[in-house]
RODO-2510 file (C-alpha; in nm, 4 decimals, decimal comma):
residues 334
     n   res          X          Y          Z
     1     x     9,2323    22,8084     0,2514
     2     x     9,2685    22,8075    -0,0865
     3     x     8,9305    22,7300    -0,2576
     4     x     8,8135    22,6559    -0,6319
     5     x     8,6003    22,9752    -0,7856
     6     x     8,3290    22,8327    -0,9506
     7     x     8,1265    23,0944    -1,0958
     8     x     7,8052    22,9998    -1,2797
     9     x     7,6041    23,3099    -1,4743
    10     x     7,2585    23,3439    -1,5431
    11     x     7,0166    23,5490    -1,6971
    12     x     6,6484    23,6685    -1,7241
    13     x     6,4432    23,3058    -1,8210
    14     x     6,7753    23,1361    -1,7413
    15     x     6,6223    22,7860    -1,6201
    16     x     6,6588    22,7217    -1,2852
    17     x     6,7409    22,3972    -1,2139
    18     x     7,0529    22,4498    -1,4921
    19     x     7,1839    22,6550    -1,2166
    20     x     7,0878    22,4669    -0,8995
    21     x     7,1724    22,1489    -0,9788
    22     x     7,5299    22,3170    -1,0364
    23     x     7,5249    22,5188    -0,6741
    24     x     7,3537    22,2570    -0,4710
    25     x     7,6099    21,9926    -0,5706
    26     x     7,8881    22,1891    -0,4989
    27     x     7,7861    22,2794    -0,1710
    28     x     7,6981    21,9347    -0,0238
    29     x     8,0935    21,8391    -0,1403
    30     x     8,1685    22,1051     0,0778
    31     x     7,9913    22,0013     0,2908
    32     x     8,1273    21,6267     0,2928
    33     x     8,4797    21,7484     0,2765
    34     x     8,5954    21,8215    -0,0644
    35     x     8,9411    21,9681    -0,0213
    36     x     8,9975    22,2288    -0,1506
    37     x     8,6345    22,3708    -0,1160
    38     x     8,4356    22,5079    -0,3809
    39     x     8,3732    22,8972    -0,3795
    40     x     8,0463    22,8744    -0,5734
    41     x     7,9104    23,2495    -0,6979
    42     x     7,6013    23,3354    -0,9084
    43     x     7,6565    23,6040    -1,1455
    44     x     7,4274    23,8342    -1,3736
    45     x     7,4652    24,1650    -1,6425
    46     x     7,4976    24,4261    -1,3316
    47     x     7,4559    24,1761    -1,0763
    48     x     7,1065    24,2794    -1,0647
    49     x     6,7912    23,9841    -0,9520
    50     x     6,7023    23,7895    -1,2554
    51     x     6,3685    23,5947    -1,2968
    52     x     6,4036    23,2305    -1,4401
    53     x     6,2078    23,0992    -1,6802
    54     x     5,9392    22,9517    -1,3760
    55     x     5,8968    23,2643    -1,2877
    56     x     6,1314    23,2475    -0,9606
    57     x     6,3926    23,5581    -0,8893
    58     x     6,7285    23,4756    -0,8014
    59     x     6,9696    23,7405    -0,6246
    60     x     7,3087    23,7331    -0,7877
    61     x     7,6340    23,7130    -0,5383
    62     x     7,7823    23,9270    -0,8043
    63     x     7,8256    24,1173    -1,1335
    64     x     7,9280    23,9400    -1,4117
    65     x     8,1026    24,2841    -1,5736
    66     x     8,3198    24,2779    -1,2323
    67     x     8,4770    23,9168    -1,2188
    68     x     8,8433    23,9227    -1,2610
    69     x     9,0185    23,5468    -1,3334
    70     x     9,1957    23,3029    -1,2031
    71     x     8,8902    23,1070    -1,2124
    72     x     8,8594    22,6823    -1,1710
    73     x     8,5154    22,6854    -1,3443
    74     x     8,2937    22,9663    -1,5429
    75     x     7,9361    22,7504    -1,6181
    76     x     7,7162    22,8899    -1,8151
    77     x     7,3404    22,8372    -1,7678
    78     x     7,0821    22,7393    -2,0448
    79     x     6,7221    22,8554    -2,0255
    80     x     6,4231    22,9737    -2,2261
    81     x     6,6540    23,3460    -2,2239
    82     x     6,9367    23,1895    -2,4163
    83     x     6,8589    23,3698    -2,7283
    84     x     6,8455    23,6868    -2,5779
    85     x     7,1472    23,5876    -2,3537
    86     x     7,3575    23,4608    -2,6571
    87     x     7,2382    23,8295    -2,8404
    88     x     7,3631    24,0482    -2,5726
    89     x     7,7370    24,1649    -2,6733
    90     x     7,8159    24,2140    -2,3023
    91     x     7,7524    23,8745    -2,1826
    92     x     7,8998    23,7058    -2,4563
    93     x     8,2281    23,9797    -2,4265
    94     x     8,2714    23,8646    -2,0748
    95     x     8,1993    23,5163    -2,0734
    96     x     8,5197    23,5137    -2,3478
    97     x     8,6879    23,7072    -2,1229
    98     x     8,6364    23,4849    -1,8193
    99     x     8,7073    23,1780    -2,0673
   100     x     9,0203    23,2881    -2,0846
   101     x     9,1382    23,2942    -1,7066
   102     x     8,9683    22,9491    -1,6585
   103     x     9,1068    22,6419    -1,5779
   104     x     8,7420    22,4745    -1,7892
   105     x     8,4309    22,5595    -1,9286
   106     x     8,1094    22,3974    -1,8931
   107     x     7,7708    22,4783    -2,0236
   108     x     7,4175    22,3151    -1,9398
   109     x     7,1227    22,3078    -2,2002
   110     x     7,0981    22,5296    -2,4137
   111     x     7,3658    22,7680    -2,2855
   112     x     7,5991    22,6276    -2,5286
   113     x     7,4345    22,8902    -2,7574
   114     x     7,6259    23,1517    -2,5105
   115     x     7,9401    22,9871    -2,5457
   116     x     7,9027    22,9260    -2,9126
   117     x     7,8288    23,2906    -2,9539
   118     x     8,1576    23,3366    -2,7908
   119     x     8,3314    23,1623    -3,0423
   120     x     8,4317    22,8780    -2,7534
   121     x     8,3237    22,5954    -2,9701
   122     x     8,4342    22,6620    -3,3187
   123     x     8,5769    22,3347    -3,3799
   124     x     8,4698    22,1241    -3,1128
   125     x     8,2040    21,8443    -3,0689
   126     x     7,9538    21,9615    -2,8670
   127     x     7,6146    21,8736    -2,6765
   128     x     7,3009    22,0216    -2,6099
   129     x     6,9593    21,9939    -2,5126
   130     x     6,8106    21,6976    -2,8114
   131     x     6,5728    21,9753    -2,9086
   132     x     6,7334    22,2847    -2,9324
   133     x     7,0510    22,0666    -3,1132
   134     x     6,9631    22,0858    -3,4704
   135     x     6,8925    22,4752    -3,4548
   136     x     7,2769    22,4717    -3,3165
   137     x     7,4265    22,2845    -3,5497
   138     x     7,2234    22,5216    -3,8587
   139     x     7,3509    22,8230    -3,7007
   140     x     7,7253    22,7545    -3,6172
   141     x     7,8355    22,5129    -3,8638
   142     x     8,1836    22,5328    -3,7290
   143     x     8,0626    22,3687    -3,4478
   144     x     7,9615    21,9511    -3,4646
   145     x     7,6363    21,8721    -3,2199
   146     x     7,5818    21,5778    -3,1190
   147     x     7,2182    21,5441    -2,9557
   148     x     7,3198    21,2009    -2,8301
   149     x     7,5141    21,2080    -2,4911
   150     x     7,4619    21,3674    -2,1387
   151     x     7,7477    21,5497    -2,1542
   152     x     8,0698    21,6224    -2,3865
   153     x     8,3940    21,6681    -2,2927
   154     x     8,5966    21,8731    -2,5863
   155     x     8,9533    21,9798    -2,4058
   156     x     8,9027    22,2551    -2,1476
   157     x     8,5206    22,2777    -2,2662
   158     x     8,1917    22,0627    -2,1469
   159     x     7,8946    22,0548    -2,2629
   160     x     7,5691    21,9336    -2,0864
   161     x     7,2304    21,8139    -2,2328
   162     x     6,8755    21,9779    -2,1110
   163     x     6,8318    22,0579    -1,7624
   164     x     6,9068    21,7919    -1,5139
   165     x     7,1902    21,6530    -1,6940
   166     x     7,3670    22,0104    -1,5037
   167     x     7,3227    21,7272    -1,1968
   168     x     7,5273    21,4572    -1,3925
   169     x     7,8122    21,7210    -1,4888
   170     x     7,8582    21,8718    -1,1472
   171     x     7,9382    21,4915    -1,0439
   172     x     8,1454    21,3983    -1,2854
   173     x     8,3272    21,7712    -1,1874
   174     x     8,3199    21,6515    -0,8704
   175     x     8,4752    21,2742    -0,9276
   176     x     8,7643    21,4249    -1,1194
   177     x     8,8557    21,7151    -0,8409
   178     x     8,8171    21,4837    -0,5429
   179     x     8,8235    21,0952    -0,6498
   180     x     8,5082    20,8984    -0,7325
   181     x     8,4292    20,8406    -0,2947
   182     x     8,3132    21,1942    -0,2711
   183     x     8,1386    21,2075    -0,6210
   184     x     7,9642    20,9112    -0,4784
   185     x     7,8705    21,0530    -0,1136
   186     x     7,7147    21,3606    -0,2785
   187     x     7,4607    21,1454    -0,4942
   188     x     7,3076    20,9981    -0,1962
   189     x     7,2816    21,2617    -0,0071
   190     x     7,1235    21,4390    -0,3245
   191     x     6,8942    21,0454    -0,3240
   192     x     7,0199    21,1506    -0,7467
   193     x     7,1098    20,8042    -0,9270
   194     x     7,4614    20,8172    -0,9178
   195     x     7,6040    20,9035    -1,2340
   196     x     7,5216    20,8337    -1,5986
   197     x     7,8278    20,8008    -1,8646
   198     x     7,8230    21,1135    -2,0026
   199     x     7,7971    20,9318    -2,3768
   200     x     7,4654    20,7864    -2,1839
   201     x     7,2018    20,8715    -2,4249
   202     x     6,9840    21,1637    -2,3270
   203     x     6,6654    21,0082    -2,3955
   204     x     6,5117    20,6596    -2,3193
   205     x     6,2480    20,4776    -2,5583
   206     x     6,0536    20,4348    -2,3303
   207     x     6,0498    20,8056    -2,1829
   208     x     6,1081    20,9675    -2,5170
   209     x     5,8080    21,0851    -2,6622
   210     x     5,4022    20,9531    -2,7404
   211     x     5,3833    20,6212    -2,9111
   212     x     5,4092    20,6050    -3,3451
   213     x     5,1330    20,7335    -3,4742
   214     x     5,0749    20,3799    -3,6747
   215     x     4,8761    20,1632    -3,5337
   216     x     5,0416    19,8739    -3,6728
   217     x     5,3676    20,0138    -3,5093
   218     x     5,2205    20,0498    -3,2060
   219     x     5,1118    19,7631    -3,1644
   220     x     5,4351    19,5859    -3,2595
   221     x     5,6255    19,8685    -2,9917
   222     x     5,4118    19,7014    -2,7391
   223     x     5,4595    19,3254    -2,7899
   224     x     5,8306    19,3932    -2,7615
   225     x     5,8856    19,6132    -2,4653
   226     x     5,5945    19,3372    -2,2880
   227     x     5,8088    19,0968    -2,4141
   228     x     6,1528    19,1385    -2,4629
   229     x     6,2725    18,7231    -2,3949
   230     x     6,0324    18,5778    -2,6495
   231     x     6,1548    18,5503    -3,0238
   232     x     6,1354    18,9224    -3,1286
   233     x     6,3411    18,8506    -3,4628
   234     x     6,1530    19,0430    -3,7499
   235     x     6,0386    18,7768    -3,9294
   236     x     5,7850    18,6919    -3,5820
   237     x     5,7593    19,0411    -3,5397
   238     x     5,5844    19,0517    -3,9037
   239     x     5,4247    18,6886    -3,8897
   240     x     5,2507    18,8514    -3,5265
   241     x     5,1056    19,1953    -3,7344
   242     x     5,0195    18,9821    -4,0491
   243     x     5,2852    19,1997    -4,2883
   244     x     5,5806    19,0829    -4,4723
   245     x     5,8931    19,1204    -4,3282
   246     x     5,9509    19,4056    -4,5482
   247     x     5,6062    19,6403    -4,5275
   248     x     5,7597    19,5967    -4,1178
   249     x     6,0904    19,7503    -4,1638
   250     x     5,9341    20,0508    -4,4281
   251     x     5,6802    20,1043    -4,1281
   252     x     5,9575    20,1471    -3,8703
   253     x     6,1873    20,3195    -4,1116
   254     x     5,9230    20,5858    -4,1533
   255     x     5,7517    20,5769    -3,8164
   256     x     6,0608    20,5181    -3,6464
   257     x     6,3558    20,6010    -3,8193
   258     x     6,5537    20,2608    -3,7473
   259     x     6,4517    19,8724    -3,8049
   260     x     6,2492    19,6375    -3,6142
   261     x     6,6137    19,4715    -3,5498
   262     x     6,8048    19,7985    -3,3958
   263     x     6,4546    19,8391    -3,2056
   264     x     6,4471    19,5333    -3,0693
   265     x     6,8232    19,5527    -2,9909
   266     x     6,7919    19,9035    -2,7591
   267     x     6,4685    19,8154    -2,6021
   268     x     6,6891    19,5128    -2,4816
   269     x     7,0196    19,6809    -2,3472
   270     x     6,7681    19,9610    -2,1713
   271     x     6,6132    19,7093    -2,0047
   272     x     6,9156    19,5029    -1,9265
   273     x     7,0682    19,8712    -1,7501
   274     x     6,7528    19,8758    -1,5546
   275     x     6,8315    19,5257    -1,4114
   276     x     7,2111    19,6110    -1,3714
   277     x     7,1109    19,9228    -1,1894
   278     x     6,8164    19,7929    -0,9183
   279     x     6,8893    19,4572    -0,8914
   280     x     7,1696    19,2136    -0,7988
   281     x     7,1531    18,9392    -1,0953
   282     x     7,4144    18,7766    -1,2827
   283     x     7,4782    18,9150    -1,5830
   284     x     7,4112    18,6011    -1,7334
   285     x     7,0802    18,6051    -1,5764
   286     x     7,0189    18,9836    -1,7128
   287     x     7,1209    18,8896    -2,0229
   288     x     6,8660    18,5661    -2,0513
   289     x     6,6024    18,7771    -1,9135
   290     x     6,6080    19,0452    -2,1436
   291     x     6,6153    18,7652    -2,4353
   292     x     7,0011    18,8392    -2,5026
   293     x     7,0642    18,4850    -2,4404
   294     x     7,4809    18,5320    -2,3371
   295     x     7,5930    18,7776    -2,1174
   296     x     7,8686    18,7942    -2,4214
   297     x     7,5746    18,9160    -2,6747
   298     x     7,4144    19,1542    -2,4039
   299     x     7,7962    19,3380    -2,3339
   300     x     7,8571    19,3902    -2,7125
   301     x     7,4937    19,5193    -2,7141
   302     x     7,5334    19,7207    -2,4546
   303     x     7,8980    19,8961    -2,5904
   304     x     7,6824    20,0078    -2,8429
   305     x     7,4291    20,1980    -2,6663
   306     x     7,6111    20,3257    -2,3519
   307     x     8,0095    20,3071    -2,4971
   308     x     8,0698    20,0894    -2,1834
   309     x     8,0293    19,7632    -2,0904
   310     x     7,7495    19,6239    -1,8622
   311     x     8,0476    19,5471    -1,4853
   312     x     8,1480    19,9507    -1,5262
   313     x     7,7798    20,0203    -1,5800
   314     x     7,6602    19,8982    -1,3116
   315     x     7,9638    19,9764    -1,0716
   316     x     7,8807    20,3521    -1,1708
   317     x     7,4888    20,2952    -1,1069
   318     x     7,4104    20,0119    -0,8691
   319     x     7,1522    20,0981    -0,5830
   320     x     7,1029    19,6951    -0,5105
   321     x     7,4915    19,6534    -0,4122
   322     x     7,7198    19,7646    -0,1736
   323     x     8,0654    19,9058    -0,3820
   324     x     8,2758    19,6660    -0,2404
   325     x     8,0638    19,3674    -0,3374
   326     x     8,2147    19,0526    -0,5061
   327     x     8,2710    19,0408    -0,8997
   328     x     7,9658    18,9565    -1,1002
   329     x     8,0099    18,5746    -1,1755
   330     x     7,8029    18,5403    -1,4862
   331     x     7,9555    18,8892    -1,5772
   332     x     8,2059    18,8906    -1,9309
   333     x     8,4974    18,9993    -1,8894
   334     x     8,5445    19,3962    -2,0320
***
C-alpha cells in the first residue's frame, strides 16, 4: 500500500516532546485507520543516536544524509540544541535538499531556526516559541515573526510554537489529510484537548507568568480575574484602587503593556473560552456570566482574540457536548 512518508529530523539536545508529539499522533492515526497510512521515520545526522535535552537517548531510524524524496512531510524538531543544528552546514544543507522534495515542510518550536538557516522561511510569516521569537526576528530580518499563534501556515511551510504545539500541528495535518472525524478520534485516544485553532494565542493571561510587580496593579488584576461579571470599567477599577483613571492606565501600560480595558476584555474572553469548551451553557449565558452582557459583544471580543466566533471555538474544543448536538440556541450567527 502507498504510504505518506513523514521524516522527522532530530539532533543532539532536541526536545523529546517536539518529536514524540508528532510521531505518536501519526502512529495513532494509523491505528485508527489513516489511509494511506503514515510512514514515520526519525532521522539524525549520520543516523547516530541523539541525546535529547531531557537527557534521554533516541535511536535514529535512518541517516539524514541518506534520505531521498519524494516525501509527504518534513518536520524539524526544536530544542536547546537548535543553534548548533542551525549552524551545522550538513544538517542545513540536507534539510534544504529534502524540502525541495517534500509536499509540505514544518518546524516545531525552535526548529524554525534550522528552516531559517536553510533559507526556507525567507519572505514568510512564521511563528516559534514565544521566548525565542525576538531572537529569530533579529537574526533573520527577511522573516516576519509572529509570536502569538499556535502555528502558522504560509504556502507549503508551517511553523509551530513551543513544544506541545507540535500536537496541535500534527492533529491539523491529520485533519487536512483524512478529515475531522479521524483527527477527533486521535485526539480522544491521546486524551488531549482536541485541537486549538492555529491562530489561538500561545500564552494565556491565566498561565503566562508571574503577576505584575506593582502591588496596586496586582490587586486590580486579582480583582478583575475574580469578579468578571462585575463593573470592570476603568473608572470603577480606578475608584476601587484609590487612584485616577489616568494613573491606573499608566500603571497598566507600564507593567502589562495594555490598558485596563483591553486587559478586562481579554480576561473575559479567555474565561468564556473555558466555559464554551467545558460546559453546555448557551452562548448568551456564557456572555452574561463573563460580564459581556450580550452574545454579540462576546462574539466581537472572541473574534478579536481568537480569530473565530464562539460557535466555531465550541465545535473544535467542546468536551461537554457531542459533535452532533443541536445548534446552540443562544449563539449569534457567525
